[in-house]
Backbone as CSV, one residue per row, in Angstrom:
resi,resn,N_x,N_y,N_z,CA_x,CA_y,CA_z,C_x,C_y,C_z
1,MET,-10.371,-5.092,-48.712,-10.105,-6.515,-48.936,-9.783,-7.173,-47.600
2,SER,-10.328,-8.360,-47.379,-10.120,-9.056,-46.103,-8.677,-9.523,-45.961
3,LYS,-8.281,-9.635,-44.681,-6.916,-10.057,-44.376,-6.752,-11.543,-44.668
4,PRO,-5.734,-11.946,-45.427,-5.586,-13.357,-45.781,-5.323,-14.224,-44.561
5,ALA,-5.955,-15.409,-44.532,-5.741,-16.353,-43.438,-4.427,-17.088,-43.652
6,LEU,-3.777,-17.435,-42.523,-2.476,-18.108,-42.596,-2.652,-19.541,-42.119
7,ASP,-2.706,-20.473,-43.046,-2.851,-21.892,-42.729,-1.570,-22.596,-43.161
8,LEU,-0.741,-22.939,-42.169,0.566,-23.516,-42.466,0.481,-24.945,-42.981
9,THR,-0.705,-25.533,-42.937,-0.845,-26.893,-43.484,-1.049,-26.877,-44.993
10,GLN,-1.267,-25.707,-45.552,-1.502,-25.556,-46.982,-0.271,-24.939,-47.649
11,PRO,-0.181,-25.062,-48.964,0.931,-24.412,-49.672,0.935,-22.903,-49.435
12,ALA,2.072,-22.294,-49.643,2.202,-20.858,-49.434,1.230,-20.093,-50.314
13,PRO,0.537,-19.096,-49.730,-0.424,-18.324,-50.534,0.285,-17.445,-51.561
14,LYS,-0.426,-17.150,-52.635,0.103,-16.290,-53.692,-0.733,-15.026,-53.758
15,PRO,-0.228,-13.919,-53.215,-0.999,-12.663,-53.233,-1.331,-12.248,-54.656
16,GLN,-2.530,-11.691,-54.795,-2.990,-11.256,-56.102,-2.788,-9.762,-56.313
17,SER,-2.410,-9.070,-55.225,-2.201,-7.630,-55.341,-1.133,-7.192,-54.356
18,LEU,-0.700,-5.970,-54.504,0.301,-5.409,-53.590,-0.243,-5.287,-52.179
19,GLU,-1.540,-5.001,-52.085,-2.160,-4.867,-50.762,-2.185,-6.217,-50.047
20,GLU,-2.537,-7.298,-50.780,-2.534,-8.628,-50.169,-1.130,-9.049,-49.764
21,ALA,-0.135,-8.682,-50.591,1.253,-9.010,-50.251,1.681,-8.308,-48.974
22,GLN,1.278,-7.037,-48.829,1.641,-6.294,-47.622,0.972,-6.886,-46.392
23,GLN,-0.293,-7.305,-46.517,-0.991,-7.939,-45.397,-0.321,-9.259,-45.008
24,LEU,0.109,-10.011,-46.010,0.772,-11.280,-45.735,2.105,-11.057,-45.032
25,ILE,2.842,-10.025,-45.444,4.121,-9.697,-44.793,3.887,-9.332,-43.327
26,GLU,2.876,-8.508,-43.067,2.581,-8.104,-41.687,2.187,-9.317,-40.838
27,LEU,1.402,-10.227,-41.419,0.993,-11.419,-40.694,2.172,-12.318,-40.369
28,LEU,3.062,-12.502,-41.348,4.270,-13.313,-41.116,5.198,-12.641,-40.113
29,TRP,5.284,-11.318,-40.179,6.156,-10.588,-39.231,5.657,-10.740,-37.794
30,GLN,4.328,-10.674,-37.613,3.762,-10.852,-36.279,4.015,-12.268,-35.771
31,LEU,3.849,-13.254,-36.675,4.113,-14.636,-36.296,5.570,-14.836,-35.912
32,LEU,6.483,-14.232,-36.662,7.905,-14.333,-36.350,8.222,-13.699,-35.002
33,ALA,7.598,-12.548,-34.708,7.829,-11.875,-33.419,7.343,-12.737,-32.263
34,ASP,6.164,-13.372,-32.444,5.628,-14.232,-31.386,6.528,-15.441,-31.153
35,LEU,7.010,-16.038,-32.239,7.893,-17.198,-32.106,9.214,-16.813,-31.456
36,SER,9.750,-15.640,-31.823,11.010,-15.187,-31.236,10.861,-14.933,-29.745
37,ARG,9.737,-14.311,-29.352,9.496,-14.064,-27.933,9.341,-15.374,-27.169
38,ARG,8.618,-16.317,-27.754,8.434,-17.605,-27.099,9.758,-18.355,-26.977
39,GLN,10.601,-18.257,-28.000,11.906,-18.904,-27.951,12.759,-18.331,-26.827
40,SER,12.725,-16.999,-26.668,13.498,-16.365,-25.596,13.023,-16.830,-24.226
41,GLU,11.698,-16.955,-24.061,11.155,-17.412,-22.780,11.594,-18.841,-22.481
42,LEU,11.554,-19.708,-23.478,11.950,-21.102,-23.274,13.441,-21.213,-22.982
43,GLU,14.276,-20.431,-23.676,15.715,-20.453,-23.424,16.021,-19.958,-22.019
44,GLU,15.263,-18.963,-21.575,15.471,-18.450,-20.213,15.089,-19.501,-19.175
45,GLN,13.991,-20.222,-19.438,13.584,-21.279,-18.511,14.601,-22.414,-18.474
46,LEU,15.144,-22.769,-19.628,16.133,-23.849,-19.669,17.429,-23.450,-18.973
47,ALA,17.752,-22.148,-19.021,18.997,-21.682,-18.400,18.850,-21.438,-16.906
48,THR,17.616,-21.485,-16.393,17.384,-21.234,-14.973,17.692,-22.482,-14.161
49,THR,18.587,-22.349,-13.198,18.950,-23.458,-12.321,18.906,-22.998,-10.877
50,SER,19.145,-23.934,-9.977,19.178,-23.591,-8.555,20.402,-22.754,-8.202
51,GLU,21.377,-22.684,-9.108,22.592,-21.926,-8.824,22.485,-20.463,-9.253
52,ASN,21.573,-20.142,-10.171,21.464,-18.755,-10.624,20.090,-18.158,-10.342
53,SER,19.273,-18.835,-9.539,17.954,-18.322,-9.194,17.537,-18.910,-7.850
54,SER,16.315,-18.573,-7.444,15.774,-19.109,-6.188,15.113,-20.460,-6.375
55,GLN,15.253,-21.040,-7.534,14.671,-22.361,-7.797,15.337,-23.416,-6.929
56,PRO,14.565,-24.276,-6.253,15.170,-25.319,-5.410,15.906,-26.353,-6.250
57,PRO,16.961,-26.982,-5.718,17.714,-27.991,-6.473,16.857,-29.147,-6.972
58,SER,15.764,-29.439,-6.268,14.915,-30.565,-6.670,14.240,-30.315,-8.009
59,GLN,14.150,-29.056,-8.454,13.502,-28.737,-9.723,14.492,-28.631,-10.877
60,ASP,15.765,-28.874,-10.628,16.740,-28.888,-11.720,16.484,-30.090,-12.625
61,SER,16.812,-29.928,-13.890,16.665,-31.028,-14.836,17.755,-32.067,-14.580
62,PRO,17.586,-33.293,-15.074,18.638,-34.312,-14.903,19.986,-33.844,-15.443
63,LYS,19.982,-33.126,-16.549,21.236,-32.627,-17.112,21.884,-31.616,-16.178
64,GLN,21.076,-30.717,-15.616,21.615,-29.710,-14.701,22.159,-30.355,-13.431
65,ARG,21.492,-31.375,-12.935,21.992,-32.070,-11.742,23.313,-32.759,-12.040
66,ALA,23.414,-33.385,-13.218,24.660,-34.066,-13.574,25.801,-33.073,-13.705
67,GLU,25.533,-31.920,-14.308,26.581,-30.901,-14.458,26.998,-30.356,-13.097
68,ARG,26.038,-30.233,-12.186,26.373,-29.725,-10.866,27.240,-30.711,-10.097
69,LEU,26.924,-32.009,-10.211,27.685,-33.024,-9.483,29.049,-33.284,-10.118
70,SER,29.180,-32.982,-11.419,30.440,-33.274,-12.102,31.474,-32.157,-11.956
71,LYS,31.103,-31.079,-11.317,32.063,-29.989,-11.141,33.213,-30.429,-10.248
72,LYS,34.408,-30.141,-10.686,35.589,-30.508,-9.904,35.797,-29.504,-8.765
73,PRO,36.204,-29.985,-7.603,36.458,-29.057,-6.499,37.589,-28.100,-6.840
74,SER,37.469,-26.877,-6.367,38.461,-25.851,-6.689,39.763,-26.036,-5.905
75,GLY,39.717,-26.827,-4.833,40.915,-27.011,-4.024,41.075,-25.970,-2.935
76,ARG,40.196,-24.970,-2.928,40.281,-23.929,-1.911,39.496,-24.342,-0.675
77,MET,39.932,-23.843,0.451,39.242,-24.105,1.701,37.925,-23.355,1.711
78,LYS,36.965,-23.868,2.473,35.697,-23.183,2.615,35.871,-21.908,3.413
79,GLY,34.981,-20.952,3.166,35.019,-19.699,3.909,35.842,-18.637,3.211
80,ALA,36.206,-17.607,3.969,36.952,-16.478,3.414,38.334,-16.919,2.936
81,GLN,38.731,-16.371,1.803,40.021,-16.716,1.220,41.084,-15.705,1.651
82,ALA,42.311,-16.141,1.625,43.417,-15.261,2.013,43.500,-14.081,1.062
83,GLY,43.667,-12.895,1.648,43.791,-11.688,0.844,42.487,-11.000,0.538
84,HIS,41.350,-11.570,0.988,40.072,-10.918,0.700,39.908,-9.688,1.567
85,GLU,39.065,-8.781,1.111,38.835,-7.547,1.848,38.082,-7.858,3.141
86,LYS,38.623,-7.406,4.248,38.028,-7.691,5.546,36.763,-6.865,5.739
87,TYR,35.758,-7.502,6.295,34.492,-6.809,6.566,34.210,-6.868,8.052
88,GLU,33.949,-5.716,8.621,33.599,-5.635,10.032,32.406,-4.708,10.185
89,ARG,31.595,-4.986,11.189,30.467,-4.104,11.468,30.992,-2.750,11.943
90,ALA,30.494,-1.694,11.349,30.937,-0.348,11.717,30.483,-0.027,13.144
91,LEU,31.338,0.616,13.889,31.000,0.998,15.254,29.964,2.121,15.240
92,LEU,29.031,2.048,16.161,28.039,3.099,16.283,28.667,4.346,16.882
93,ASP,28.055,5.476,16.566,28.511,6.725,17.179,28.214,6.686,18.676
94,GLU,29.014,7.395,19.421,28.860,7.397,20.879,27.468,7.837,21.294
95,SER,26.829,8.725,20.517,25.498,9.207,20.864,24.437,8.114,20.706
96,GLU,24.729,7.041,19.956,23.775,5.962,19.739,23.973,4.802,20.706
97,VAL,24.987,4.863,21.549,25.284,3.785,22.495,24.441,3.977,23.755
98,ASP,23.867,2.908,24.266,23.020,2.992,25.458,23.829,3.174,26.738
99,ARG,24.957,2.529,26.819,25.764,2.632,28.034,27.224,2.445,27.680
100,ILE,28.097,3.136,28.364,29.543,3.025,28.146,30.204,2.530,29.429
101,GLU,30.912,1.426,29.319,31.689,0.896,30.436,33.158,1.232,30.185
102,ARG,33.815,1.761,31.180,35.204,2.180,31.034,36.116,1.303,31.905
103,TYR,37.214,0.868,31.334,38.176,0.011,32.036,39.559,0.651,31.910
104,TYR,40.281,0.664,33.002,41.585,1.334,33.031,42.675,0.345,33.437
105,PRO,43.865,0.531,32.903,44.995,-0.313,33.317,45.462,0.088,34.715
106,PRO,46.348,-0.677,35.300,46.885,-0.299,36.618,47.505,1.094,36.569
107,SER,47.437,1.808,37.668,47.967,3.174,37.709,49.489,3.213,37.622
108,HIS,50.153,2.088,37.956,51.611,2.046,37.912,52.076,0.803,37.160
109,CYS,53.143,0.975,36.428,53.732,-0.121,35.664,54.506,-1.054,36.607
110,ALA,54.853,-2.230,36.109,55.626,-3.183,36.917,56.987,-2.622,37.294
111,CYS,57.478,-1.672,36.460,58.773,-1.064,36.761,58.688,0.004,37.832
112,GLY,57.469,0.374,38.215,57.294,1.389,39.238,56.877,2.737,38.690
113,GLY,56.959,2.911,37.367,56.584,4.190,36.775,55.076,4.375,36.727
114,GLN,54.621,5.637,36.694,53.199,5.955,36.640,52.685,5.838,35.198
115,VAL,51.520,5.247,35.029,50.915,5.067,33.703,50.094,6.305,33.358
116,VAL,50.398,6.934,32.214,49.686,8.118,31.740,48.753,7.692,30.596
117,MET,47.462,7.963,30.727,46.491,7.575,29.709,46.691,8.413,28.447
118,ASP,46.659,7.737,27.275,46.808,8.458,26.006,45.834,7.965,24.936
119,GLY,44.807,7.237,25.335,43.829,6.787,24.347,43.052,5.578,24.848
120,TYR,42.220,5.042,23.987,41.433,3.866,24.361,41.033,3.115,23.094
121,ARG,40.696,1.845,23.272,40.227,0.987,22.185,38.735,0.732,22.376
122,ARG,37.969,0.919,21.309,36.518,0.774,21.387,36.100,-0.657,21.040
123,HIS,35.205,-1.186,21.832,34.653,-2.526,21.606,33.167,-2.472,21.943
124,GLN,32.311,-2.776,20.968,30.870,-2.688,21.174,30.238,-4.072,21.110
125,VAL,29.313,-4.312,22.023,28.589,-5.580,22.097,27.101,-5.301,21.885
126,PHE,26.513,-5.971,20.883,25.098,-5.806,20.584,24.309,-6.937,21.242
127,ASP,23.196,-6.587,21.843,22.363,-7.580,22.492,20.911,-7.119,22.425
128,VAL,19.995,-8.040,22.595,18.579,-7.690,22.609,18.173,-7.365,24.041
129,PRO,17.261,-6.421,24.229,16.851,-6.056,25.595,15.964,-7.122,26.208
130,GLU,15.823,-7.066,27.498,14.899,-7.967,28.179,13.478,-7.614,27.768
131,VAL,12.742,-8.606,27.328,11.409,-8.374,26.796,10.367,-8.583,27.880
132,ARG,9.449,-7.647,27.992,8.337,-7.777,28.932,7.106,-7.145,28.304
133,TYR,5.983,-7.781,28.502,4.749,-7.239,27.934,4.343,-5.956,28.650
134,HIS,3.558,-5.138,27.981,3.088,-3.851,28.496,1.580,-3.947,28.716
135,VAL,1.130,-3.638,29.916,-0.278,-3.762,30.266,-0.836,-2.393,30.627
136,VAL,-1.968,-2.052,30.030,-2.697,-0.822,30.365,-4.074,-1.219,30.883
137,GLU,-4.412,-0.787,32.065,-5.738,-1.063,32.625,-6.649,0.129,32.355
138,HIS,-7.794,-0.158,31.779,-8.784,0.879,31.487,-9.934,0.724,32.484
139,ARG,-10.217,1.760,33.239,-11.277,1.705,34.244,-12.452,2.579,33.787
140,CYS,-13.593,1.959,33.633,-14.807,2.675,33.254,-15.653,2.867,34.520
141,TYR,-15.678,4.087,34.997,-16.402,4.365,36.237,-17.902,4.483,35.960
142,GLN,-18.672,4.300,37.015,-20.123,4.376,36.925,-20.669,5.057,38.176
143,GLY,-21.834,5.564,38.048,-22.450,6.255,39.175,-23.951,6.351,39.018
144,ARG,-24.592,6.997,39.986,-26.049,7.147,39.975,-26.392,8.616,40.170
145,CYS,-27.342,9.059,39.381,-27.784,10.449,39.473,-28.417,10.689,40.842
146,ALA,-28.015,11.780,41.510,-28.548,12.084,42.835,-30.002,12.522,42.771
147,ALA,-30.456,12.988,41.578,-31.830,13.477,41.463,-32.790,12.364,41.033
148,CYS,-32.534,11.758,39.864,-33.471,10.759,39.326,-33.022,9.328,39.568
149,LYS,-31.862,9.154,40.145,-31.330,7.832,40.478,-30.959,6.983,39.253
150,ALA,-30.865,7.598,38.055,-30.496,6.838,36.852,-29.006,6.510,36.886
151,ARG,-28.685,5.323,36.397,-27.293,4.890,36.370,-26.573,5.542,35.193
152,GLN,-25.355,5.957,35.404,-24.505,6.542,34.370,-23.202,5.736,34.317
153,ASN,-22.934,5.146,33.155,-21.752,4.305,32.993,-20.830,4.885,31.918
154,ALA,-19.546,4.958,32.233,-18.562,5.414,31.251,-18.306,4.306,30.226
155,ALA,-18.012,4.707,29.007,-17.743,3.737,27.932,-16.288,3.839,27.504
156,LEU,-15.774,2.742,26.987,-14.405,2.745,26.473,-14.320,3.615,25.216
157,PRO,-13.239,4.359,25.042,-13.057,5.115,23.797,-12.986,4.164,22.601
158,ASP,-13.263,4.677,21.414,-13.299,3.834,20.217,-11.949,3.218,19.891
159,ASP,-10.843,3.878,20.269,-9.518,3.360,19.914,-8.981,2.351,20.915
160,VAL,-9.747,1.977,21.914,-9.321,0.982,22.899,-9.857,-0.384,22.474
161,PRO,-8.992,-1.393,22.310,-9.463,-2.728,21.914,-10.449,-3.288,22.916
162,ARG,-11.469,-3.978,22.393,-12.454,-4.594,23.271,-11.951,-5.912,23.823
163,GLY,-10.990,-6.526,23.174,-10.396,-7.763,23.683,-9.185,-7.465,24.547
164,GLN,-8.456,-8.517,24.905,-7.291,-8.358,25.778,-5.990,-8.197,25.008
165,MET,-6.048,-8.218,23.700,-4.838,-8.069,22.882,-4.845,-6.725,22.183
166,GLY,-3.725,-6.012,22.300,-3.577,-4.748,21.608,-3.176,-4.948,20.155
167,PRO,-3.204,-3.881,19.343,-2.881,-4.007,17.918,-1.460,-4.479,17.655
168,GLY,-0.518,-4.100,18.517,0.856,-4.553,18.318,0.989,-6.059,18.478
169,LEU,0.346,-6.612,19.509,0.408,-8.050,19.751,-0.331,-8.807,18.649
170,ILE,-1.476,-8.277,18.204,-2.239,-8.927,17.137,-1.434,-8.943,15.844
171,ALA,-0.794,-7.825,15.509,0.015,-7.773,14.297,1.197,-8.731,14.387
172,TRP,1.789,-8.860,15.562,2.921,-9.769,15.751,2.482,-11.220,15.583
173,ILE,1.327,-11.577,16.125,0.806,-12.929,15.967,0.532,-13.221,14.490
174,SER,-0.047,-12.257,13.784,-0.334,-12.443,12.353,0.952,-12.599,11.566
175,LEU,1.979,-11.851,11.926,3.267,-11.946,11.234,3.896,-13.318,11.453
176,LEU,3.870,-13.811,12.681,4.439,-15.124,12.985,3.700,-16.230,12.237
177,ASN,2.399,-16.082,12.108,1.590,-17.126,11.475,1.696,-17.098,9.954
178,SER,1.723,-15.902,9.356,1.705,-15.815,7.889,3.104,-15.786,7.296
179,GLN,3.935,-14.877,7.742,5.253,-14.720,7.140,6.220,-15.823,7.566
180,TYR,6.212,-16.181,8.863,7.167,-17.158,9.373,6.552,-18.541,9.569
181,HIS,5.276,-18.702,9.196,4.622,-20.012,9.125,4.672,-20.789,10.446
182,LEU,4.548,-20.088,11.551,4.451,-20.775,12.835,3.005,-21.203,13.052
183,SER,2.838,-22.391,13.592,1.494,-22.867,13.896,0.964,-22.125,15.122
184,LEU,-0.338,-22.233,15.345,-0.933,-21.566,16.507,-0.341,-22.104,17.802
185,ARG,-0.057,-23.400,17.841,0.525,-23.972,19.057,1.954,-23.461,19.263
186,GLN,2.705,-23.286,18.191,4.055,-22.738,18.315,4.009,-21.285,18.785
187,ILE,3.041,-20.531,18.293,2.884,-19.148,18.730,2.500,-19.100,20.196
188,GLU,1.609,-20.003,20.613,1.217,-20.081,22.018,2.434,-20.350,22.897
189,SER,3.298,-21.261,22.465,4.492,-21.593,23.234,5.472,-20.420,23.262
190,LEU,5.638,-19.740,22.122,6.567,-18.612,22.054,6.113,-17.466,22.946
191,LEU,4.830,-17.163,22.945,4.306,-16.089,23.798,4.546,-16.397,25.273
192,ALA,4.389,-17.660,25.635,4.568,-18.045,27.035,6.036,-18.015,27.442
193,GLU,6.923,-18.499,26.562,8.338,-18.584,26.912,9.037,-17.233,26.815
194,GLN,8.703,-16.434,25.806,9.426,-15.198,25.568,8.854,-14.022,26.346
195,TRP,7.515,-13.966,26.452,6.891,-12.808,27.083,6.055,-13.164,28.311
196,GLN,6.024,-14.445,28.674,5.221,-14.884,29.809,3.744,-14.524,29.641
197,LEU,3.277,-14.562,28.393,1.876,-14.301,28.087,1.176,-15.628,27.811
198,THR,0.074,-15.873,28.499,-0.657,-17.128,28.316,-2.012,-16.825,27.688
199,PHE,-2.163,-17.229,26.431,-3.436,-17.118,25.719,-3.762,-18.475,25.129
200,SER,-5.032,-18.788,25.069,-5.456,-20.069,24.525,-5.300,-20.074,23.011
201,LEU,-5.340,-21.281,22.427,-5.256,-21.406,20.976,-6.424,-20.707,20.302
202,GLY,-7.613,-20.787,20.916,-8.773,-20.121,20.346,-8.611,-18.613,20.321
203,ALA,-8.066,-18.046,21.412,-7.867,-16.596,21.475,-6.843,-16.138,20.452
204,ILE,-5.786,-16.932,20.272,-4.752,-16.580,19.290,-5.322,-16.639,17.879
205,SER,-6.158,-17.622,17.614,-6.769,-17.744,16.294,-7.734,-16.596,16.022
206,GLU,-8.587,-16.271,16.993,-9.573,-15.206,16.808,-8.919,-13.819,16.758
207,ALA,-7.712,-13.699,17.328,-7.059,-12.387,17.373,-6.694,-11.872,15.990
208,GLN,-6.553,-12.767,15.003,-6.141,-12.348,13.670,-7.297,-11.814,12.828
209,ALA,-8.536,-11.976,13.302,-9.693,-11.518,12.534,-9.681,-10.008,12.286
210,PRO,-9.330,-9.151,13.264,-9.363,-7.704,12.999,-8.366,-7.245,11.944
211,VAL,-7.346,-8.058,11.661,-6.323,-7.649,10.703,-6.937,-7.399,9.326
212,VAL,-7.963,-8.178,8.971,-8.606,-8.016,7.670,-9.168,-6.608,7.522
213,GLY,-9.703,-6.063,8.596,-10.239,-4.710,8.540,-9.173,-3.640,8.559
214,TRP,-8.001,-3.974,9.051,-6.916,-2.986,9.096,-6.203,-2.835,7.757
215,LEU,-6.285,-3.858,6.905,-5.467,-3.878,5.694,-5.867,-2.885,4.600
216,PRO,-7.171,-2.643,4.324,-7.513,-1.764,3.200,-6.827,-0.404,3.208
217,PRO,-6.782,0.337,4.341,-6.075,1.630,4.295,-4.585,1.479,3.967
218,VAL,-3.969,0.394,4.469,-2.556,0.173,4.186,-2.360,-0.160,2.708
219,TYR,-3.229,-1.015,2.163,-3.169,-1.324,0.736,-3.316,-0.051,-0.097
220,GLN,-4.246,0.813,0.303,-4.486,2.042,-0.435,-3.262,2.945,-0.400
221,GLN,-2.632,3.032,0.760,-1.433,3.865,0.894,-0.295,3.327,0.035
222,ILE,-0.090,1.999,0.056,0.959,1.399,-0.761,0.673,1.621,-2.240
223,GLY,-0.600,1.440,-2.644,-0.958,1.641,-4.037,-0.739,3.064,-4.500
224,ASP,-1.081,4.039,-3.641,-0.885,5.443,-4.000,0.597,5.761,-4.185
225,GLN,1.434,5.209,-3.315,2.868,5.474,-3.433,3.450,4.833,-4.680
226,VAL,3.001,3.613,-4.996,3.510,2.938,-6.192,3.082,3.676,-7.455
227,ARG,1.811,4.098,-7.492,1.315,4.777,-8.686,1.954,6.149,-8.884
228,SER,2.332,6.802,-7.791,2.930,8.133,-7.908,4.436,8.078,-8.143
229,ALA,5.048,6.902,-7.978,6.500,6.786,-8.158,6.827,6.616,-9.633
230,GLY,7.977,7.181,-10.041,8.440,7.004,-11.406,8.977,5.605,-11.609
231,LEU,8.791,5.062,-12.808,9.256,3.710,-13.111,10.735,3.738,-13.433
232,ALA,11.552,3.141,-12.556,13.000,3.117,-12.785,13.388,1.946,-13.669
233,HIS,12.897,0.747,-13.366,13.183,-0.434,-14.160,12.229,-1.539,-13.741
234,THR,12.136,-2.554,-14.544,11.336,-3.727,-14.215,12.213,-4.954,-14.292
235,GLN,11.839,-5.970,-13.536,12.607,-7.210,-13.514,11.645,-8.377,-13.414
236,ARG,11.830,-9.339,-14.263,10.969,-10.513,-14.236,11.399,-11.429,-13.112
237,ALA,10.447,-11.816,-12.276,10.742,-12.683,-11.131,10.536,-14.130,-11.527
238,GLN,11.538,-14.975,-11.252,11.430,-16.400,-11.559,10.684,-17.142,-10.463
239,ALA,10.833,-16.667,-9.229,10.206,-17.352,-8.100,8.926,-16.621,-7.718
240,PRO,7.935,-17.320,-7.155,6.702,-16.662,-6.715,7.012,-15.610,-5.665
241,MET,6.301,-14.483,-5.736,6.525,-13.402,-4.793,5.810,-13.701,-3.487
242,LYS,6.336,-13.171,-2.393,5.703,-13.334,-1.097,4.425,-12.489,-1.047
243,PRO,3.401,-12.941,-0.349,2.161,-12.165,-0.276,2.407,-10.820,0.378
244,VAL,1.776,-9.779,-0.160,1.950,-8.437,0.385,1.268,-8.304,1.726
245,ILE,0.407,-9.275,2.086,-0.285,-9.204,3.359,0.692,-9.199,4.521
246,SER,1.833,-9.870,4.378,2.823,-9.887,5.451,3.436,-8.523,5.627
247,VAL,3.733,-7.842,4.512,4.282,-6.496,4.592,3.286,-5.567,5.246
248,ALA,2.024,-5.728,4.888,1.000,-4.870,5.449,0.873,-5.076,6.954
249,ARG,1.018,-6.311,7.405,0.900,-6.570,8.826,2.067,-5.967,9.594
250,VAL,3.234,-5.956,8.992,4.380,-5.301,9.651,4.113,-3.824,9.795
251,ALA,3.553,-3.213,8.730,3.266,-1.787,8.776,2.227,-1.470,9.842
252,ILE,1.247,-2.351,9.997,0.228,-2.129,11.018,0.836,-2.206,12.405
253,GLY,1.711,-3.187,12.623,2.309,-3.348,13.945,3.173,-2.183,14.341
254,CYS,3.809,-1.526,13.348,4.697,-0.410,13.662,3.948,0.905,13.711
255,GLY,2.829,0.988,13.002,2.181,2.293,12.862,1.087,2.559,13.846
256,ARG,0.530,1.541,14.460,-0.596,1.787,15.377,-0.107,2.005,16.793
């Protein structure tokens, strides 16, 4: 017997048999499940605000904006509150420090007594190193056969870039352009100011072309790891995810 159609514009159907009644129950149950799922999705969307998600404040509803503006100030000062747990950056182990500077107090006290050392206080300062580009010159020698006078020219190995930019610099340019949304002119200025590298806008633009060919092996590796990993949990994302191409470009810059 065919499955009864559900037309909500008509009066409720009257099953003629137990089988039709069971089919109608299953149809109504499926409809109820779909409505319940849709209701949950709508309630979740209505409860999403700029305060509990990555949604920008401009996308809040008028009611949510009014509730946000009507909140009374707590009366507390901004920043850390009295009695909160103090957080400090952990000191690195001595083996991880690049250089140690030692400072000593005067050998004698103002009273004339000799000062005996019994300890020291550690203070670490983090800084970025001086950045300078790395240049490798590749020389392809040539010669002539002493017997037949034919010219013999050396060729660049396959892993040597044919252009003037290495894979690390190309990956860095792609990262600045895609992930951090710097324009080509901003990248040109940054290369000149930070690394004293001068490349034209055309060269910077063309340098990103090889990245397309580098990505498939990285995509394949990421896919293999994801497929082989056990599923711990899933989470629905409210905000659009960042393109994986940026992650892939970071991996290329570090791995080549």
